[in-house]
Structure formats: C-alpha cells, structure tokens
C-alpha positions as CSV (number, residue, x, y, z in Angstrom):
1,M,-84.8,-0.4,19.7
2,P,-82.7,-3.1,17.9
3,F,-83.9,-2.2,14.4
4,T,-85.6,1.0,13.2
5,A,-87.0,1.3,9.7
6,T,-86.0,4.4,7.7
7,K,-88.3,6.1,5.2
8,T,-86.8,4.1,2.4
9,L,-86.0,0.5,2.9
10,S,-83.3,-0.8,0.6
11,R,-83.7,-4.1,-1.2
12,P,-80.6,-6.3,-1.1
13,A,-79.2,-7.4,-4.4
14,V,-78.9,-11.2,-4.3
15,Q,-78.3,-14.1,-6.6
16,F,-79.4,-17.7,-6.2
17,S,-77.1,-20.6,-7.1
18,T,-78.9,-23.8,-8.0
19,R,-75.6,-25.7,-7.6
20,T,-75.0,-24.7,-4.0
21,R,-78.6,-23.9,-3.2
22,C,-77.4,-20.7,-1.5
23,W,-78.1,-17.0,-2.0
24,T,-75.2,-14.7,-2.5
25,L,-75.2,-10.9,-1.8
26,V,-74.0,-9.3,-5.0
27,S,-73.5,-5.8,-3.5
28,P,-73.0,-4.6,0.1
29,F,-76.2,-4.3,2.1
30,E,-76.5,-1.4,4.7
31,T,-78.9,-1.3,7.6
32,T,-79.1,0.1,11.1
33,L,-79.0,-2.0,14.2
34,E,-79.1,-0.6,17.8
35,G,-78.8,2.8,16.2
36,R,-75.5,1.9,14.5
37,P,-75.0,1.7,10.8
38,M,-73.9,-1.8,9.7
39,C,-72.9,-3.2,6.4
40,I,-73.0,-6.8,5.2
41,P,-70.3,-7.3,2.6
42,R,-70.7,-8.4,-1.0
43,G,-70.2,-12.1,-1.4
44,F,-71.9,-13.2,1.9
45,Q,-73.7,-16.5,1.2
46,F,-76.8,-17.5,3.1
47,D,-79.7,-19.9,2.9
48,L,-82.3,-17.0,3.1
49,A,-84.5,-18.9,5.6
50,S,-84.2,-22.5,6.7
51,V,-87.7,-23.5,5.7
52,P,-87.7,-27.2,4.7
53,R,-88.3,-27.5,0.9
54,F,-91.4,-29.8,1.5
55,L,-93.1,-26.8,3.3
56,W,-92.5,-24.3,0.5
57,W,-96.0,-24.8,-0.8
58,F,-97.1,-23.3,2.6
59,M,-94.4,-20.7,3.2
60,A,-91.4,-20.3,1.0
61,P,-88.3,-18.6,2.4
62,F,-88.4,-15.7,-0.1
63,E,-91.9,-14.8,1.2
64,L,-90.2,-13.5,4.4
65,S,-88.5,-10.6,2.6
66,I,-84.9,-10.9,1.5
67,A,-83.5,-8.3,4.0
68,A,-84.8,-9.9,7.2
69,P,-83.4,-13.4,6.6
70,L,-80.1,-11.9,5.3
71,V,-79.5,-9.8,8.4
72,H,-80.7,-12.6,10.7
73,D,-78.3,-15.1,9.0
74,W,-75.4,-12.6,9.2
75,L,-76.0,-12.2,12.9
76,Y,-76.4,-15.9,13.6
77,R,-73.3,-16.7,11.5
78,H,-71.3,-14.5,13.8
79,G,-73.0,-15.3,17.1
80,G,-74.5,-11.9,17.3
81,C,-71.0,-10.2,17.4
82,V,-70.5,-7.8,14.5
83,T,-68.9,-4.4,14.0
84,D,-70.6,-1.2,13.0
85,A,-69.6,1.0,10.1
86,Q,-67.0,2.7,12.2
87,G,-65.4,-0.6,13.1
88,V,-66.7,-0.7,16.6
89,P,-67.6,-4.2,17.7
90,F,-70.9,-4.9,19.4
91,C,-72.9,-8.0,20.3
92,L,-76.6,-8.8,20.2
93,S,-78.1,-11.6,22.2
94,R,-80.0,-14.4,20.3
95,R,-83.3,-13.0,21.6
96,T,-82.5,-9.5,20.2
97,T,-81.3,-11.0,16.9
98,D,-84.6,-12.8,16.6
99,R,-86.4,-9.6,17.5
100,V,-84.5,-7.8,14.7
101,F,-85.7,-10.6,12.3
102,R,-89.3,-10.0,13.4
103,L,-89.1,-6.2,13.2
104,M,-87.5,-6.2,9.8
105,M,-90.2,-8.5,8.4
106,Q,-92.8,-6.1,9.7
107,A,-91.0,-3.1,8.1
108,Y,-90.9,-5.0,4.8
109,H,-94.7,-5.6,5.0
110,V,-94.6,-9.4,5.4
111,E,-98.0,-10.8,6.4
112,M,-98.4,-11.1,10.1
113,W,-99.1,-14.9,10.1
114,R,-95.8,-15.5,8.2
115,I,-93.9,-13.3,10.7
116,T,-95.4,-15.1,13.6
117,L,-94.6,-18.6,12.2
118,A,-91.1,-17.6,11.2
119,W,-90.3,-15.9,14.5
120,C,-91.7,-18.8,16.5
121,A,-89.5,-21.2,14.4
122,V,-86.3,-19.3,15.1
123,R,-87.2,-19.0,18.8
124,L,-87.9,-22.7,19.1
125,F,-85.1,-24.1,16.9
126,G,-82.5,-21.3,16.4
127,W,-80.6,-22.4,19.5
128,V,-79.3,-25.4,17.5
129,V,-77.3,-23.1,15.2
130,W,-76.7,-20.3,17.7
131,G,-75.2,-22.8,20.2
132,C,-72.5,-23.6,17.7
133,R,-71.4,-20.0,17.6
134,G,-71.7,-19.1,21.3
135,E,-73.6,-16.4,23.2
136,P,-72.4,-12.8,23.3
137,G,-69.5,-12.5,25.6
138,A,-68.2,-15.9,24.5
139,R,-65.3,-15.9,22.0
140,P,-67.0,-15.6,18.5
141,V,-66.0,-17.9,15.7
142,V,-64.7,-14.8,13.8
143,Q,-63.2,-11.9,15.8
144,P,-65.4,-8.8,15.4
145,H,-62.6,-6.7,13.9
146,D,-62.3,-9.3,11.1
147,I,-66.0,-9.4,10.2
148,F,-66.5,-6.0,8.6
149,R,-64.5,-3.2,7.2
150,A,-66.2,0.0,5.9
151,G,-65.0,0.9,2.6
C-alpha cells in the first residue's frame, strides 16, 4: 500500500505568499509512504494544486487538503525519487505517486467528487510536469541522497 493513514493525521503548517503565489512549508512534515517514514523539509515551496484560478469558484486547491497536494508536489518535484527517514533512497512511479495523492485526499476526508476530479486531472495532465523530471530509474534532477536528511 503506497500510503497508509495513521490514527492521527498531522496537518502541515504552511504559509501563503501573495508575492510569489506559492505555499511554503513552515515546519517539517512527516508521513509514511510504502511503509517508510518520510519527511518533507521546512522551506519547501509548492503551488498546492495546479487548479487554474478561473476554476476556483468550482474547486479551489485548498479544498483538496493541504497534505495530499504537498506530498504529491514533493514527489513530482523529485520525479518520484526520494529518501526515507533513514536516508535510504526509493522511487515511486507516476502512477503510484498519483495513487498516493488520491489515498491521502480520502484519508483527509475530501469529498469524493473532488478526489475524482483532482485525480483524473493529474492522471491526464501530470505527464507534462513529470516528463521534465524523468521516470523512476532515470537520473533524477536531484540525487536522492541530496533530497532529505533526517535531523
């Protein structure tokens, strides 16, 4: 199972910048993927969910939880290749990364119609961004050992 919800789901601490129109993680966010503890470091900047602004009346990016888009953006940024809390690198395929996105939205009680639309969007259009990073097995933009250090 790529993502398993624990009894208590943590809420990431984030801050939005109107100047850059990005969200910034203000403290490390820990989760478990593929049975491995993983931590996204403080300072990671992400767009939350790439929902075009003109569609926000219908579905705003913050309505998909904060954690699911955060983890999804982290994995996409690194082409699915990250390291666990022990520093051991591992790679997830784009399909598995998108599945993690869907499962996390479910765990955070996002409405099913929003989950379905968001998941379909990343399956249909995510290849555009993922293709810039490479599939697992290809050389990632950032080497796995450079991505995360537990501390």
